[in-house]
C-alpha positions as a printed Julia matrix, in Angstrom:
68×3 Matrix{Float64}:
   0.0     0.0    0.0
   1.37    3.36  -0.88
   1.72    6.12   1.65
  -0.78    8.18  -0.33
  -3.44    5.46  -0.01
  -2.74    5.16   3.7
  -3.14    8.92   4.17
  -6.38    8.94   2.14
  -7.86    6.1    4.18
  -6.91    7.72   7.48
  -8.36   11.03   6.3
 -11.62    9.28   5.37
 -11.75    7.62   8.79
 -11.13   10.94  10.5
 -13.82   12.66   8.43
 -16.21    9.85   9.34
 -15.41   10.26  13.03
 -16.01   13.99  12.78
 -19.3    13.43  10.98
 -20.37   10.88  13.59
 -19.42   13.28  16.39
 -21.33   16.13  14.76
 -24.35   13.86  14.48
 -24.15   13.0   18.16
 -23.83   16.65  19.16
 -26.78   17.73  17.06
 -28.82   14.61  17.85
 -28.89   13.82  14.11
 -29.03   10.02  13.79
 -28.68   10.12  10.01
 -25.43   12.11  10.17
 -24.15    9.8   12.9
 -24.9     6.75  10.75
 -23.22    8.34   7.72
 -20.11    8.94   9.81
 -20.01    5.32  10.94
 -20.53    4.2    7.34
 -17.67    6.41   6.14
 -15.38    4.9    8.77
 -16.39    1.36   7.8
 -15.82    2.13   4.12
 -12.32    3.47   4.82
 -11.5     0.44   6.96
 -12.7    -1.92   4.24
 -10.57   -0.13   1.65
  -7.54   -0.4    3.88
  -8.17   -4.1    4.51
  -8.46   -4.71   0.77
  -5.21   -2.9    0.12
  -3.49   -4.86   2.88
  -4.75   -8.14   1.37
  -3.53   -7.06  -2.06
  -0.1    -6.25  -0.63
   0.06   -9.59   1.18
  -0.84  -11.45  -2.01
   1.82   -9.54  -3.91
   4.45  -10.39  -1.3
   3.41  -14.06  -1.33
   3.7   -14.09  -5.11
   7.16  -12.58  -4.9
   8.19  -15.24  -2.37
   7.0   -18.02  -4.67
   8.79  -16.43  -7.6
  11.99  -16.14  -5.57
  11.71  -19.81  -4.53
  11.53  -20.9   -8.19
  14.43  -18.64  -9.16
  16.8   -20.5   -6.83
């Protein structure tokens, strides 16, 4: 995962937390739910990118094993 992707995902999580907090302060359940959804979406993106990186590393390990 690139640093740029990591920063984007963390920014999305932070925005989601802020939105959720604003919803709690204003007693706006819809805004609160949107904030939680934004956080979940960012977490899912990050998990997908981590899985992609792990698969890439595993592929490199297999390739290196055959190159020996």
